[in-house]
VOMARRO-465878 format. One record per residue (C-alpha): residue number from 1; x, y, z. Coordinates in nm, 4 decimals. Example, Ala and Ser with C-alpha at 12.3 -4.5 7.8 and 13.67 -1.06 7.14 Angstrom:
BEGIN
site i:1 x:1.2300 y:-0.4500 z:0.7800 .
site i:2 x:1.3670 y:-0.1060 z:0.7140 .
! end
This chain:
BEGIN
site i:1 x:-2.7129 y:2.9872 z:0.8613 .
site i:2 x:-2.7447 y:2.9339 z:1.2361 .
site i:3 x:-2.7511 y:2.5681 z:1.3341 .
site i:4 x:-2.9523 y:2.4899 z:1.6460 .
site i:5 x:-2.8552 y:2.1659 z:1.8081 .
site i:6 x:-2.6687 y:1.9363 z:1.7523 .
site i:7 x:-2.6220 y:2.1137 z:2.0898 .
site i:8 x:-2.4015 y:1.9555 z:2.3498 .
site i:9 x:-2.6152 y:1.6401 z:2.3648 .
site i:10 x:-2.4791 y:1.5222 z:2.0283 .
site i:11 x:-2.1683 y:1.3114 z:2.0811 .
site i:12 x:-2.0436 y:1.3631 z:1.7255 .
site i:13 x:-2.0883 y:1.7393 z:1.7532 .
site i:14 x:-1.8974 y:1.7486 z:2.0818 .
site i:15 x:-1.6100 y:1.5529 z:1.9286 .
site i:16 x:-1.5849 y:1.7798 z:1.6214 .
site i:17 x:-1.6143 y:2.0901 z:1.8351 .
site i:18 x:-1.3483 y:1.9744 z:2.0806 .
site i:19 x:-1.1024 y:1.8880 z:1.8037 .
site i:20 x:-1.1517 y:2.2247 z:1.6337 .
site i:21 x:-1.1223 y:2.4218 z:1.9579 .
site i:22 x:-0.8187 y:2.2267 z:2.0825 .
site i:23 x:-0.6339 y:2.2807 z:1.7550 .
site i:24 x:-0.7093 y:2.6531 z:1.7520 .
site i:25 x:-0.5844 y:2.7081 z:2.1084 .
site i:26 x:-0.2647 y:2.5030 z:2.1268 .
site i:27 x:0.0615 y:2.6162 z:1.9688 .
site i:28 x:0.1018 y:2.2805 z:1.7933 .
site i:29 x:-0.2558 y:2.2852 z:1.6662 .
site i:30 x:-0.2271 y:2.6412 z:1.5392 .
site i:31 x:0.0847 y:2.5479 z:1.3441 .
site i:32 x:-0.0828 y:2.2359 z:1.2022 .
site i:33 x:-0.4244 y:2.3784 z:1.1116 .
site i:34 x:-0.3351 y:2.7484 z:1.0728 .
site i:35 x:-0.6390 y:2.8399 z:1.2811 .
site i:36 x:-0.6728 y:3.0642 z:1.5856 .
site i:37 x:-0.9238 y:3.0964 z:1.8692 .
site i:38 x:-1.1150 y:3.4219 z:1.9249 .
site i:39 x:-1.3325 y:3.4934 z:2.2259 .
site i:40 x:-1.5765 y:3.7729 z:2.2979 .
site i:41 x:-1.7802 y:3.9839 z:2.0607 .
site i:42 x:-1.5329 y:4.2733 z:2.0422 .
site i:43 x:-1.2384 y:4.0529 z:1.9472 .
site i:44 x:-1.4422 y:3.8722 z:1.6826 .
site i:45 x:-1.5664 y:4.2030 z:1.5380 .
site i:46 x:-1.2105 y:4.3419 z:1.5258 .
site i:47 x:-1.0964 y:4.0321 z:1.3391 .
site i:48 x:-1.3836 y:4.0473 z:1.0889 .
site i:49 x:-1.3286 y:4.4199 z:1.0281 .
site i:50 x:-0.9598 y:4.3490 z:0.9605 .
site i:51 x:-1.0505 y:4.0896 z:0.6988 .
site i:52 x:-0.9824 y:3.7755 z:0.9035 .
site i:53 x:-1.1773 y:3.4776 z:0.7704 .
site i:54 x:-1.3951 y:3.2992 z:1.0272 .
site i:55 x:-1.4517 y:2.9234 z:1.0022 .
site i:56 x:-1.6934 y:2.8577 z:1.2887 .
site i:57 x:-1.8715 y:3.0666 z:1.5507 .
site i:58 x:-2.0157 y:2.9239 z:1.8719 .
site i:59 x:-2.2632 y:3.1116 z:2.0926 .
site i:60 x:-2.5074 y:3.0453 z:2.3734 .
site i:61 x:-2.7641 y:3.2995 z:2.2508 .
site i:62 x:-2.8992 y:3.3598 z:1.9001 .
site i:63 x:-2.8820 y:3.7386 z:1.9397 .
site i:64 x:-2.5019 y:3.7188 z:1.9744 .
site i:65 x:-2.4717 y:3.5556 z:1.6328 .
site i:66 x:-2.7195 y:3.7964 z:1.4732 .
site i:67 x:-2.5217 y:4.0988 z:1.5925 .
site i:68 x:-2.2194 y:3.9849 z:1.3919 .
site i:69 x:-2.4213 y:3.9765 z:1.0678 .
site i:70 x:-2.2053 y:3.7025 z:0.9209 .
site i:71 x:-2.2450 y:3.5597 z:0.5737 .
site i:72 x:-2.3492 y:3.2086 z:0.4848 .
site i:73 x:-1.9939 y:3.0812 z:0.4485 .
site i:74 x:-1.9378 y:3.0677 z:0.8237 .
site i:75 x:-2.0598 y:2.7778 z:1.0369 .
site i:76 x:-2.2694 y:2.9201 z:1.3212 .
site i:77 x:-2.3688 y:2.7069 z:1.6174 .
site i:78 x:-2.5914 y:2.7561 z:1.9199 .
site i:79 x:-2.4812 y:2.5492 z:2.2151 .
site i:80 x:-2.5142 y:2.5321 z:2.5896 .
site i:81 x:-2.3480 y:2.7644 z:2.8353 .
site i:82 x:-2.1633 y:2.4845 z:3.0151 .
site i:83 x:-2.0180 y:2.3618 z:2.6852 .
site i:84 x:-1.8422 y:2.6922 z:2.6094 .
site i:85 x:-1.7692 y:2.8082 z:2.9621 .
site i:86 x:-1.4653 y:2.5827 z:2.9947 .
site i:87 x:-1.3177 y:2.7089 z:2.6664 .
site i:88 x:-1.3183 y:3.0835 z:2.7279 .
site i:89 x:-1.1632 y:3.3083 z:2.9918 .
site i:90 x:-1.3693 y:3.4568 z:3.2734 .
site i:91 x:-1.3659 y:3.7941 z:3.0968 .
site i:92 x:-1.5489 y:3.6411 z:2.8000 .
site i:93 x:-1.8381 y:3.5146 z:3.0150 .
site i:94 x:-2.0863 y:3.8005 z:2.9837 .
site i:95 x:-2.4365 y:3.8454 z:3.1250 .
site i:96 x:-2.5882 y:3.8209 z:2.7754 .
site i:97 x:-2.4087 y:3.4958 z:2.6946 .
site i:98 x:-2.0839 y:3.3521 z:2.5600 .
site i:99 x:-1.9509 y:3.3725 z:2.2066 .
site i:100 x:-1.6268 y:3.2454 z:2.0559 .
site i:101 x:-1.4953 y:3.1627 z:1.7117 .
site i:102 x:-1.2354 y:2.9655 z:1.5211 .
site i:103 x:-1.0717 y:3.1661 z:1.2413 .
site i:104 x:-0.8007 y:3.1211 z:0.9831 .
site i:105 x:-0.4677 y:3.2547 z:1.1059 .
site i:106 x:-0.4074 y:3.5856 z:0.9275 .
site i:107 x:-0.0868 y:3.6418 z:0.7346 .
site i:108 x:0.0079 y:4.0091 z:0.7345 .
site i:109 x:0.2889 y:4.1036 z:0.4970 .
site i:110 x:0.5280 y:4.3851 z:0.5801 .
site i:111 x:0.4485 y:4.6862 z:0.3633 .
site i:112 x:0.6377 y:5.0039 z:0.2895 .
site i:113 x:0.4521 y:5.2973 z:0.4390 .
site i:114 x:0.5324 y:5.6475 z:0.5518 .
site i:115 x:0.3514 y:5.5679 z:0.8767 .
site i:116 x:0.5738 y:5.2682 z:0.9556 .
site i:117 x:0.8975 y:5.3029 z:1.1492 .
site i:118 x:1.1960 y:5.0868 z:1.0395 .
site i:119 x:1.1818 y:4.8936 z:1.3660 .
site i:120 x:1.1476 y:4.5208 z:1.4369 .
site i:121 x:1.0591 y:4.4287 z:1.7950 .
site i:122 x:1.1799 y:4.0811 z:1.8958 .
site i:123 x:1.0583 y:3.9084 z:2.2111 .
site i:124 x:1.3148 y:3.6659 z:2.3505 .
site i:125 x:1.1738 y:3.3943 z:2.5771 .
site i:126 x:0.8924 y:3.6124 z:2.7105 .
site i:127 x:0.6625 y:3.3484 z:2.8567 .
site i:128 x:0.3966 y:3.5680 z:3.0193 .
site i:129 x:0.1079 y:3.6151 z:2.7703 .
site i:130 x:-0.0145 y:3.9493 z:2.9047 .
site i:131 x:0.3379 y:4.0949 z:2.8825 .
site i:132 x:0.3670 y:3.9786 z:2.5203 .
site i:133 x:0.0276 y:4.1292 z:2.4359 .
site i:134 x:0.1074 y:4.4701 z:2.5857 .
site i:135 x:0.4408 y:4.4847 z:2.4009 .
site i:136 x:0.2698 y:4.3925 z:2.0731 .
site i:137 x:0.0048 y:4.6614 z:2.1259 .
site i:138 x:0.2748 y:4.9196 z:2.1987 .
site i:139 x:0.4736 y:4.8180 z:1.8896 .
site i:140 x:0.1651 y:4.8653 z:1.6759 .
site i:141 x:0.0802 y:5.1909 z:1.8505 .
site i:142 x:0.4113 y:5.3589 z:1.7675 .
site i:143 x:0.4136 y:5.2204 z:1.4126 .
site i:144 x:0.6814 y:4.9467 z:1.4196 .
site i:145 x:0.7121 y:4.7617 z:1.0886 .
site i:146 x:0.7478 y:4.4078 z:1.2264 .
site i:147 x:0.7090 y:4.1971 z:1.5385 .
site i:148 x:0.8772 y:3.8632 z:1.6070 .
site i:149 x:0.9430 y:3.6084 z:1.8796 .
site i:150 x:1.2286 y:3.3655 z:1.9366 .
site i:151 x:1.1898 y:3.0005 z:2.0314 .
site i:152 x:1.0809 y:2.9665 z:2.3929 .
site i:153 x:0.8277 y:3.2515 z:2.3972 .
site i:154 x:0.4649 y:3.2042 z:2.4904 .
site i:155 x:0.2103 y:3.1206 z:2.2204 .
site i:156 x:0.1619 y:3.4610 z:2.0562 .
site i:157 x:-0.1878 y:3.3589 z:1.9414 .
site i:158 x:-0.2993 y:3.2691 z:2.2928 .
site i:159 x:-0.6359 y:3.4361 z:2.3750 .
site i:160 x:-0.4712 y:3.6259 z:2.6627 .
site i:161 x:-0.2149 y:3.7744 z:2.4219 .
site i:162 x:-0.4908 y:3.8576 z:2.1727 .
site i:163 x:-0.6926 y:4.0307 z:2.4451 .
site i:164 x:-0.3964 y:4.2293 z:2.5798 .
site i:165 x:-0.2922 y:4.3396 z:2.2303 .
site i:166 x:-0.6446 y:4.4592 z:2.1452 .
site i:167 x:-0.6388 y:4.3117 z:1.7966 .
site i:168 x:-0.2877 y:4.4238 z:1.7008 .
site i:169 x:-0.2257 y:4.0768 z:1.5540 .
site i:170 x:-0.4579 y:4.1654 z:1.2672 .
site i:171 x:-0.2596 y:4.4720 z:1.1611 .
site i:172 x:0.1114 y:4.3843 z:1.1941 .
site i:173 x:0.3602 y:4.1571 z:1.0182 .
site i:174 x:0.4345 y:3.8849 z:1.2755 .
site i:175 x:0.6839 y:3.5974 z:1.2790 .
site i:176 x:0.7113 y:3.3460 z:1.5616 .
site i:177 x:0.9616 y:3.0900 z:1.6924 .
site i:178 x:1.2588 y:3.2349 z:1.5062 .
site i:179 x:1.6042 y:3.0916 z:1.5672 .
site i:180 x:1.8969 y:3.3309 z:1.6122 .
site i:181 x:2.0360 y:3.2117 z:1.2782 .
site i:182 x:1.7067 y:3.2959 z:1.1085 .
site i:183 x:1.7035 y:3.6360 z:1.2759 .
site i:184 x:2.0540 y:3.6998 z:1.1435 .
site i:185 x:1.9150 y:3.6787 z:0.7916 .
site i:186 x:1.7064 y:3.9882 z:0.8649 .
site i:187 x:2.0157 y:4.1993 z:0.9296 .
site i:188 x:2.1073 y:4.4361 z:0.6477 .
site i:189 x:2.3512 y:4.7243 z:0.6043 .
site i:190 x:2.3412 y:4.9959 z:0.8686 .
site i:191 x:2.1135 y:4.7908 z:1.0943 .
site i:192 x:2.1355 y:4.8498 z:1.4688 .
site i:193 x:2.0713 y:4.5660 z:1.7150 .
site i:194 x:1.9614 y:4.6824 z:2.0588 .
site i:195 x:1.9081 y:4.4666 z:2.3670 .
site i:196 x:1.6716 y:4.6294 z:2.6149 .
site i:197 x:1.7808 y:4.5750 z:2.9729 .
site i:198 x:1.6180 y:4.6936 z:3.2919 .
site i:199 x:1.8924 y:4.6006 z:3.5372 .
site i:200 x:2.2693 y:4.5687 z:3.5629 .
site i:201 x:2.2639 y:4.1963 z:3.6304 .
site i:202 x:2.1620 y:4.1427 z:3.2671 .
site i:203 x:2.4735 y:4.2930 z:3.1132 .
site i:204 x:2.6898 y:4.1436 z:3.3865 .
site i:205 x:2.5430 y:3.8057 z:3.2928 .
site i:206 x:2.6185 y:3.8712 z:2.9261 .
site i:207 x:2.9760 y:3.9660 z:3.0021 .
site i:208 x:3.0181 y:3.6513 z:3.2111 .
site i:209 x:2.8744 y:3.4381 z:2.9298 .
site i:210 x:3.1036 y:3.6124 z:2.6837 .
site i:211 x:3.4065 y:3.5557 z:2.9078 .
site i:212 x:3.3277 y:3.1836 z:2.9362 .
site i:213 x:3.2762 y:3.1622 z:2.5597 .
site i:214 x:3.6146 y:3.3224 z:2.4861 .
site i:215 x:3.7936 y:3.1101 z:2.7467 .
site i:216 x:3.6497 y:2.7942 z:2.5906 .
site i:217 x:3.7571 y:2.9214 z:2.2505 .
site i:218 x:4.1153 y:2.9854 z:2.3584 .
site i:219 x:4.1331 y:2.6479 z:2.5325 .
site i:220 x:4.0202 y:2.4720 z:2.2156 .
site i:221 x:4.2746 y:2.6681 z:2.0130 .
site i:222 x:4.5578 y:2.5594 z:2.2464 .
site i:223 x:4.4560 y:2.1966 z:2.1997 .
site i:224 x:4.4153 y:2.2200 z:1.8221 .
site i:225 x:4.6196 y:2.3057 z:1.5185 .
site i:226 x:4.6340 y:2.6190 z:1.3039 .
site i:227 x:4.3404 y:2.4999 z:1.0919 .
site i:228 x:4.1268 y:2.4562 z:1.4040 .
site i:229 x:4.2300 y:2.7995 z:1.5269 .
site i:230 x:4.1253 y:2.9602 z:1.2008 .
site i:231 x:3.7878 y:2.7822 z:1.2014 .
site i:232 x:3.7140 y:2.8742 z:1.5608 .
site i:233 x:3.8019 y:3.2369 z:1.5097 .
site i:234 x:3.5671 y:3.2519 z:1.2134 .
site i:235 x:3.2829 y:3.1584 z:1.4479 .
site i:236 x:3.3443 y:3.4742 z:1.6468 .
site i:237 x:3.2428 y:3.8194 z:1.5402 .
site i:238 x:3.4778 y:4.0231 z:1.3187 .
site i:239 x:3.5349 y:4.2457 z:1.6195 .
site i:240 x:3.6649 y:3.9620 z:1.8363 .
site i:241 x:3.8888 y:4.0770 z:2.1219 .
site i:242 x:3.9926 y:3.9286 z:2.4523 .
site i:243 x:3.8015 y:4.2005 z:2.6294 .
site i:244 x:3.4282 y:4.2604 z:2.6247 .
site i:245 x:3.2825 y:4.3985 z:2.3017 .
site i:246 x:2.9424 y:4.4877 z:2.4472 .
site i:247 x:2.9018 y:4.8615 z:2.4986 .
site i:248 x:2.6584 y:4.9347 z:2.7817 .
site i:249 x:2.4774 y:5.2635 z:2.7287 .
site i:250 x:2.2191 y:5.4598 z:2.9242 .
site i:251 x:1.8974 y:5.4665 z:2.7194 .
site i:252 x:1.9001 y:5.8472 z:2.7189 .
site i:253 x:2.2369 y:5.8533 z:2.5354 .
site i:254 x:2.1668 y:5.6162 z:2.2436 .
site i:255 x:2.1414 y:5.7669 z:1.8949 .
site i:256 x:1.8948 y:5.5785 z:1.6740 .
site i:257 x:1.8486 y:5.8510 z:1.4149 .
site i:258 x:2.1070 y:5.7493 z:1.1515 .
site i:259 x:2.0139 y:5.3798 z:1.1146 .
site i:260 x:1.8310 y:5.2172 z:0.8241 .
site i:261 x:1.6691 y:4.9632 z:1.0539 .
site i:262 x:1.6578 y:4.8906 z:1.4258 .
site i:263 x:1.6070 y:4.5490 z:1.5843 .
site i:264 x:1.4957 y:4.5895 z:1.9446 .
site i:265 x:1.5260 y:4.2719 z:2.1523 .
site i:266 x:1.3211 y:4.2511 z:2.4714 .
site i:267 x:1.4267 y:3.9548 z:2.6869 .
site i:268 x:1.3233 y:3.7825 z:3.0047 .
site i:269 x:1.6197 y:3.8954 z:3.2124 .
site i:270 x:1.5962 y:3.6052 z:3.4583 .
site i:271 x:1.7074 y:3.3388 z:3.2099 .
site i:272 x:2.0570 y:3.2243 z:3.1199 .
site i:273 x:2.2045 y:3.3604 z:2.7963 .
site i:274 x:2.2392 y:3.0901 z:2.5300 .
site i:275 x:2.5513 y:3.0565 z:2.3160 .
site i:276 x:2.3436 y:3.1129 z:2.0019 .
site i:277 x:2.2114 y:3.4405 z:2.1368 .
site i:278 x:2.5565 y:3.5500 z:2.2497 .
site i:279 x:2.6980 y:3.4751 z:1.9059 .
site i:280 x:2.4170 y:3.6733 z:1.7398 .
site i:281 x:2.4827 y:3.9736 z:1.9648 .
site i:282 x:2.8579 y:3.9562 z:1.8990 .
site i:283 x:2.8316 y:3.9222 z:1.5246 .
site i:284 x:2.5956 y:4.2181 z:1.4973 .
site i:285 x:2.7744 y:4.4488 z:1.7428 .
site i:286 x:2.4699 y:4.4738 z:1.9650 .
site i:287 x:2.4263 y:4.7706 z:2.1947 .
site i:288 x:2.3111 y:4.6830 z:2.5451 .
site i:289 x:2.0861 y:4.9641 z:2.6646 .
site i:290 x:2.0449 y:5.0033 z:3.0390 .
site i:291 x:1.7586 y:5.1691 z:3.2226 .
site i:292 x:1.8806 y:5.3106 z:3.5559 .
site i:293 x:1.6866 y:5.2291 z:3.8721 .
site i:294 x:1.7070 y:5.3551 z:4.2272 .
site i:295 x:1.8749 y:5.1393 z:4.4888 .
site i:296 x:1.6515 y:4.8641 z:4.6216 .
site i:297 x:1.4732 y:4.7838 z:4.2962 .
site i:298 x:1.6195 y:4.4587 z:4.1642 .
site i:299 x:1.3915 y:4.3858 z:3.8700 .
site i:300 x:1.1433 y:4.5531 z:3.6383 .
site i:301 x:0.8934 y:4.3785 z:3.4150 .
site i:302 x:1.0209 y:4.3452 z:3.0543 .
site i:303 x:0.7209 y:4.5595 z:2.9556 .
site i:304 x:0.8866 y:4.8599 z:3.1185 .
site i:305 x:1.2172 y:4.8222 z:2.9332 .
site i:306 x:1.0428 y:4.7457 z:2.6051 .
site i:307 x:0.7951 y:5.0336 z:2.6192 .
site i:308 x:1.0555 y:5.2887 z:2.7312 .
site i:309 x:1.2888 y:5.1951 z:2.4452 .
site i:310 x:1.0128 y:5.1861 z:2.1838 .
site i:311 x:0.8993 y:5.5371 z:2.2653 .
site i:312 x:1.2596 y:5.6595 z:2.2807 .
site i:313 x:1.3172 y:5.5211 z:1.9301 .
site i:314 x:0.9920 y:5.6684 z:1.8022 .
site i:315 x:1.0783 y:6.0099 z:1.9445 .
site i:316 x:1.4111 y:6.0202 z:1.7611 .
site i:317 x:1.2917 y:5.8758 z:1.4294 .
site i:318 x:0.9783 y:6.0886 z:1.4039 .
site i:319 x:1.1702 y:6.4067 z:1.4859 .
site i:320 x:1.3986 y:6.3601 z:1.1819 .
site i:321 x:1.1171 y:6.2960 z:0.9329 .
site i:322 x:1.0775 y:6.5779 z:0.6775 .
! end
């Protein structure tokens, strides 16, 4: 049933609306209420078609609500243009009016399917929403089984991410804000960890971080006893050596075909490498994949490295399918 007014002139309605919209747009609110914000008729239709449950729909014109043909279990409100204009992006402000919705956050479970590739794409501290959305859309497009983010990434349910991904959120198993320890639990036998890199400074930075880590380790060992030495060495990877253990490989030379699962990490290559990340890469014998660039180009968007590697993986895995 469409409710006309309490429009924006009702103070109680404004308060309830603001609380619901704030919770569905902020990362903290999404976690607390398990709701998400959808804007624009196409996004709302995609969500409904994918089985996402709507809680409330707000529109400036009755025809916008009628087009959705929603059932009676969804709160539908008509309100003023100026009330909704501040809540949606410019792209959602159309000539025939504004429509947005608050929906329950979908939980998509990973399923075994012949169409799914044994690939998990992990975004590491990617803070630009459009970049995250494009990478998610690409992961869905090539058939990756899972998508995840580490702590420090943008809000994956941000409307900009939802728009850029074109509804991919509603069709993929997604986990957010994972710690490196939690990600380690996803590693099984014959799993390959790949770090996508677009420039040499990334692996040079990793090697420097690794060198500092090992120097600190050896210094602590010199100061401690045999028990301390044993405990510290256990914190390192089984392949611990005094030299670097990170193989750097051109993306054209990596063989993905004989692995049970592949974890592809796409990072913001301008940020410092944390000790937790370094430890994760060491323990899982990560392969650092480089993408050559001509002289004069210092940095590529993480989208480039991520998309190139995803399609390279797809090409190899699909070619070996019976």
